[in-house]
C-alpha positions in Angstrom: 91.2 30.9 69.9 94.4 31.4 71.8 96.2 33.9 69.6 98.5 36.8 70.4 96.8 40.1 71.2 98.4 43.5 70.8 96.6 44.6 74.0 98.7 42.0 75.9 101.8 43.6 74.4 100.7 47.0 75.6 100.1 45.6 79.1 103.6 44.1 79.2 105.0 47.4 77.9 103.2 49.4 80.6 104.2 46.9 83.3 107.9 46.8 82.4 108.6 50.3 81.2 105.7 52.4 82.7 104.0 55.1 80.7 107.3 56.9 80.0 107.5 59.0 76.8 110.2 58.7 74.3 111.0 55.0 74.8 110.3 54.4 71.1 112.7 57.2 70.2 115.4 55.5 72.4 114.8 52.2 70.6 115.1 53.9 67.2 118.3 55.6 68.3 119.7 52.3 69.6 119.0 50.7 66.2 120.6 53.7 64.4 123.6 53.4 66.7 124.0 49.7 65.8 123.7 50.5 62.1 126.2 53.4 62.2 128.5 51.3 64.4 128.5 48.5 61.9 129.3 50.9 59.1 132.2 52.4 61.1 133.6 49.0 62.0 133.4 48.0 58.3 135.2 51.2 57.3 137.9 50.7 59.9 138.3 47.0 59.0 137.6 45.7 62.4 134.2 44.2 62.0 134.4 41.7 64.9 131.4 39.7 65.9 132.3 39.3 69.6 132.7 43.1 69.9 129.3 43.7 68.3 127.7 41.0 70.6 129.0 42.9 73.6 127.5 46.1 72.2 124.2 44.4 71.7 124.4 43.1 75.3 125.0 46.6 76.5 121.9 47.8 74.7 119.9 45.1 76.4 121.3 46.1 79.8 120.2 49.7 79.1 116.6 48.3 78.8 117.2 46.4 82.1 118.2 49.7 83.8 115.1 51.4 82.5 113.0 48.5 83.8 114.7 48.8 87.2 114.1 52.6 87.2 110.4 51.9 86.5 110.4 49.5 89.5 111.9 52.2 91.7 109.4 54.7 90.4 106.5 52.3 91.4 107.9 51.6 94.8 108.5 55.2 95.6 105.2 56.3 94.0 106.9 58.8 91.8 105.0 58.1 88.6 107.6 57.9 85.9 110.1 60.5 87.0 113.2 58.2 87.4 112.3 56.2 84.4 111.9 59.3 82.3 115.3 60.6 83.5 116.9 57.3 82.6 115.4 57.3 79.1 116.4 60.9 78.5 120.0 60.1 79.7 120.2 57.1 77.3 118.7 59.1 74.4 121.5 61.7 74.8 124.1 58.9 75.1 122.8 57.2 71.9 122.6 60.5 70.0 126.2 61.3 70.9 127.3 57.8 69.9 125.5 58.1 66.5 127.1 61.5 65.9 130.5 60.2 66.8 130.0 57.3 64.4 128.9 59.6 61.6 131.9 61.9 62.2 134.2 58.9 61.8 132.4 57.9 58.7 133.1 61.3 57.1 129.7 62.9 57.6 130.1 66.6 58.3 129.5 67.4 61.9 129.3 71.0 63.3 132.6 72.1 64.8 131.1 72.8 68.2 129.7 69.3 68.4 132.9 67.7 67.3 134.8 69.6 70.0 132.2 68.4 72.6 132.7 64.8 71.4 136.5 65.1 71.7 136.1 66.3 75.3 133.7 63.6 76.2 135.9 61.0 74.4 139.1 62.1 76.2 137.4 62.1 79.6 136.0 58.6 78.9 139.5 57.4 77.8 141.2 58.8 80.9 138.6 57.2 83.1 139.0 53.9 81.2 142.8 54.1 81.5 142.5 54.7 85.2 140.2 51.7 85.6 142.5 49.6 83.4 145.5 50.5 85.5 143.6 49.6 88.7 142.5 46.2 87.2 146.0 45.4 85.8 147.5 46.4 89.1 150.1 48.9 88.2 148.9 51.2 90.9 148.5 48.4 93.3 152.0 47.1 92.6 153.4 50.6 93.2 151.5 50.8 96.5 152.8 47.4 97.5 156.3 48.3 96.7 156.0 51.5 98.7 154.6 49.5 101.6 157.6 47.0 101.3 160.0 49.9 101.4 158.2 51.3 104.4 158.5 48.0 106.2 162.2 47.7 105.4 162.8 51.2 106.7 160.8 50.4 109.9 162.8 47.2 110.4 166.1 49.1 110.0 165.0 51.8 112.4 163.9 49.1 114.9 167.3 47.4 114.5 169.2 50.6 115.0 167.1 51.4 118.1 167.8 47.9 119.5 171.6 48.4 118.9 171.4 51.8 120.6 169.6 50.3 123.6 172.2 47.5 123.8 175.0 50.0 123.7 173.4 52.1 126.4 172.8 49.0 128.5 176.5 47.9 128.1 177.6 51.4 129.1 175.6 51.3 132.3 177.3 48.1 133.4 
């Protein structure tokens, strides 16, 4: 009878993700990150469904990146090297996020780890602020203003040169 077979699920798993180790660990860490994120949001009083939906979408996109890494591995004949690297990267990312969530929830976190999280968070914020400024246009506006001033100066210089040329032409007559 046409039922669902676990072997079919394994075939799909192997086709999409390859034989990479630790994928189950990544999925578990993603789930723990979601749970600790919900607790953190509830504690801070900003439990917002749209924000959580974006977070869930990002988790799905991580899986898409891993699938793409597997495709590249297959094309280049590298086994699972790129996929494995992607999974390890996202495991570390999820572990940091969980640790950060737990620290904000009041769970004791070793000082050295808390310091590393602060460094990572501050570098992420400065990068985010730089992108935000680019998108908002404050840097672009500044650059446009500088260009306008340069154009005005160039126009004035051209005007002064023309006046000087006219004066020298009148003097020759």
